[in-house]
C-alpha positions as CSV (number, residue, x, y, z in Angstrom):
1,M,-2.7,17.1,22.0
2,S,-5.9,15.2,20.9
3,T,-5.7,11.7,19.7
4,Q,-7.1,12.9,16.3
5,L,-4.2,15.3,16.0
6,I,-1.8,12.5,16.9
7,V,-3.3,10.3,14.2
8,V,-3.1,13.1,11.6
9,S,0.5,13.8,12.4
10,M,1.4,10.2,12.1
11,A,-0.5,9.8,8.9
12,A,1.4,12.8,7.4
13,L,4.7,11.2,8.2
14,I,3.6,7.8,7.0
15,G,2.4,9.4,3.8
16,F,5.6,11.2,3.2
17,V,7.7,8.0,3.7
18,S,5.4,6.0,1.6
19,L,5.4,8.4,-1.3
20,W,9.2,8.6,-1.1
21,W,9.5,4.8,-1.2
22,L,7.1,4.5,-4.1
23,S,8.6,7.3,-6.2
24,A,11.2,5.2,-7.9
25,P,8.9,2.5,-9.3
26,L,6.4,5.1,-10.2
27,R,9.0,6.9,-12.3
28,Q,10.3,3.7,-13.9
29,Q,7.0,1.8,-14.5
30,P,4.6,2.5,-17.4
31,Q,1.1,3.9,-16.6
32,A,-0.5,0.5,-16.4
33,H,1.8,-0.4,-13.5
34,Q,1.2,2.8,-11.5
35,R,-2.2,1.7,-10.3
36,R,-0.7,-1.6,-9.1
37,V,1.9,0.3,-7.0
38,I,-0.7,2.4,-5.4
39,L,-2.5,-0.7,-4.3
40,L,0.5,-1.5,-2.1
41,L,0.1,1.7,-0.1
42,A,-1.9,0.0,2.6
43,L,0.8,-2.7,3.0
44,V,3.5,0.0,3.1
45,I,1.7,1.9,5.8
46,L,1.7,-1.2,7.9
47,A,5.5,-1.3,7.7
48,S,6.2,2.4,7.8
49,G,6.2,2.5,11.6
50,S,9.8,1.2,11.5
51,V,11.0,4.8,10.6
52,Y,10.4,5.7,14.3
53,L,13.1,3.3,15.3
54,I,15.7,5.9,14.2
55,L,14.0,8.9,15.6
56,G,15.3,8.5,19.2
57,S,18.6,9.2,20.7
58,P,20.4,6.7,23.1
59,D,21.2,9.5,25.6
60,E,17.6,10.2,26.1
61,A,17.0,7.2,28.3
62,D,18.1,9.0,31.5
63,Q,16.0,12.1,30.9
64,P,12.7,12.7,32.8
65,L,9.6,11.3,31.1
66,A,7.6,14.5,30.9
67,P,10.0,16.5,28.8
68,R,10.6,13.6,26.5
69,L,6.8,13.6,25.8
70,E,6.8,17.2,24.7
71,G,7.5,18.6,21.3
72,A,6.6,17.5,17.8
73,L,5.4,13.9,17.6
74,T,7.8,13.0,14.8
75,D,10.7,14.0,17.0
76,L,9.9,11.5,19.7
77,P,11.4,8.0,20.1
78,P,9.0,5.0,19.7
79,A,8.6,4.5,23.4
80,A,7.6,8.1,24.0
81,I,5.1,8.0,21.1
82,L,3.5,4.9,22.6
83,V,3.3,6.5,26.0
84,R,1.6,9.6,24.6
85,L,-0.8,7.5,22.6
86,E,-1.6,5.4,25.6
87,Q,-2.4,8.6,27.6
88,Q,-4.8,9.8,24.9
89,L,-6.5,6.4,24.6
90,R,-7.2,6.4,28.3
91,V,-9.1,9.6,27.8
92,T,-10.7,8.5,24.5
93,P,-11.0,4.7,24.7
94,D,-13.5,4.6,21.8
95,D,-11.1,6.1,19.3
96,A,-10.7,3.2,16.7
97,Q,-8.1,5.1,14.8
98,G,-6.0,5.6,17.9
99,W,-6.1,1.9,18.7
100,R,-5.2,1.1,15.0
101,L,-2.1,3.3,15.3
102,M,-1.3,1.6,18.6
103,A,-1.6,-1.8,17.0
104,R,0.7,-0.9,14.1
105,L,3.4,0.6,16.4
106,R,3.3,-2.3,18.8
107,G,3.8,-4.7,15.9
108,Q,6.7,-2.6,14.5
109,V,8.5,-2.8,17.9
110,K,7.7,-6.6,18.0
111,Q,5.3,-6.3,21.0
112,Y,3.0,-8.8,19.4
113,P,0.7,-9.7,22.3
114,Q,0.1,-6.0,22.9
115,A,-0.5,-5.5,19.2
116,A,-3.0,-8.3,19.3
117,D,-4.8,-6.6,22.2
118,A,-4.9,-3.3,20.3
119,W,-6.3,-4.9,17.2
120,R,-9.0,-6.5,19.4
121,R,-10.0,-3.1,20.6
122,V,-10.3,-1.9,17.0
123,L,-12.6,-4.9,16.2
124,A,-14.6,-4.2,19.3
125,L,-15.4,-0.8,17.9
126,N,-15.8,-1.9,14.3
127,E,-16.6,-5.5,13.5
128,S,-16.2,-4.9,9.7
129,D,-12.6,-3.8,9.7
130,A,-10.6,-6.0,7.3
131,E,-7.3,-4.5,8.3
132,A,-7.9,-5.3,12.0
133,Y,-8.8,-8.9,11.2
134,G,-5.6,-9.3,9.2
135,G,-3.5,-7.4,11.7
136,L,-4.8,-9.5,14.6
137,A,-4.1,-12.7,12.6
138,Q,-0.5,-11.6,11.9
139,A,0.1,-10.7,15.5
140,L,-1.1,-14.1,16.6
141,I,1.1,-15.8,14.0
142,E,4.1,-13.8,15.2
143,V,3.4,-14.9,18.8
144,D,3.3,-18.5,17.6
145,A,6.7,-18.1,15.8
146,G,5.2,-18.2,12.3
147,V,2.7,-21.0,12.8
148,V,-0.6,-20.1,11.2
149,S,-3.1,-21.5,13.7
150,D,-6.8,-22.3,13.2
151,P,-7.9,-19.1,15.0
152,A,-5.5,-17.1,12.8
153,I,-6.9,-18.8,9.7
154,A,-10.4,-17.9,10.7
155,L,-9.3,-14.2,11.1
156,L,-7.6,-14.3,7.7
157,D,-10.6,-15.7,6.0
158,K,-12.8,-13.0,7.6
159,A,-10.3,-10.3,6.4
160,L,-10.5,-11.7,2.9
161,E,-14.3,-11.9,3.0
162,L,-14.4,-8.2,3.8
163,D,-11.5,-7.2,1.5
164,P,-10.4,-9.8,-1.0
165,R,-7.3,-7.7,-2.0
166,N,-6.0,-7.4,1.5
167,M,-2.3,-8.0,1.0
168,V,-1.5,-9.1,4.6
169,A,-4.3,-11.6,4.7
170,R,-3.6,-13.0,1.2
171,F,0.1,-13.5,2.1
172,W,-0.5,-15.3,5.4
173,R,-3.4,-17.3,4.0
174,G,-0.9,-18.6,1.5
175,M,1.4,-19.5,4.3
176,A,-1.4,-21.4,6.0
177,W,-2.0,-23.4,2.8
178,Q,1.6,-24.2,2.6
179,Q,1.8,-25.3,6.2
180,Q,-1.3,-27.5,5.7
181,N,0.6,-29.3,2.8
182,Q,-1.6,-27.8,0.2
183,P,1.0,-26.1,-2.0
184,Q,-1.3,-25.8,-5.0
185,E,-3.7,-23.5,-3.0
186,A,-0.8,-21.5,-1.7
187,A,0.6,-21.1,-5.3
188,R,-2.8,-20.1,-6.6
189,L,-3.1,-17.3,-4.0
190,W,0.4,-16.1,-4.2
191,Q,0.5,-16.1,-8.0
192,A,-2.6,-14.0,-8.1
193,M,-0.9,-11.5,-5.7
194,R,2.3,-11.6,-7.7
195,E,0.5,-10.6,-10.9
196,D,-0.6,-7.4,-9.2
197,L,2.9,-6.3,-8.5
198,P,5.7,-4.6,-10.5
199,D,8.9,-6.6,-10.5
200,D,11.0,-4.2,-8.4
201,I,8.7,-4.1,-5.4
202,P,10.2,-6.0,-2.4
203,L,7.0,-8.0,-1.9
204,A,7.2,-9.2,-5.5
205,R,10.6,-10.7,-4.8
206,I,9.4,-12.3,-1.6
207,L,6.5,-13.9,-3.5
208,D,8.9,-15.1,-6.2
209,E,10.9,-16.9,-3.5
210,R,7.8,-18.4,-1.9
211,L,6.5,-19.6,-5.3
212,Q,9.9,-21.1,-6.1
213,S,9.9,-23.0,-2.8
214,L,6.6,-24.7,-3.7
215,K,8.1,-26.3,-6.9
């Protein structure tokens, strides 16, 4: 199976899960809020890899590797998906979308150093990729147990320069302001994010808590 087909298959599953997750607020919110919900799709996609954590079966651990890599991609456990993707990337190392998918999956299984390496490969292929800058920053922050270091800040600033509405970069840049004892800057950034979100979106509740902590 080509890397392109893998990416398409993954995108189809991610799109289905994302639309299912978004359907409730879309039904409940007025038309003016629907556009705001759609803006969250990129953030939802970053988190949607977690669905693969329930696709595997514990008794598959003792099975030979080759059969476990066969079949529909969405029927594979996370480890098998990663192995198949690694195989394809060895053949097509210039596939930025393949490395992007690798980075997302590595992050979802908490393999943050490997996620950071995959995001670096994306950036090596495209220096103007806002998601990759934000993703690399987040991976470095996770490696540092939540500390937003100077290198991470530089990556977040670059992500926001390329895409001022990047949710991941905006959230972690606010965390950086808070850690630097500049709560007013953190509040300014998070409040602007919060105004873009319907009340029943999980990220909205997280931002409400963060904003409350600054008071």
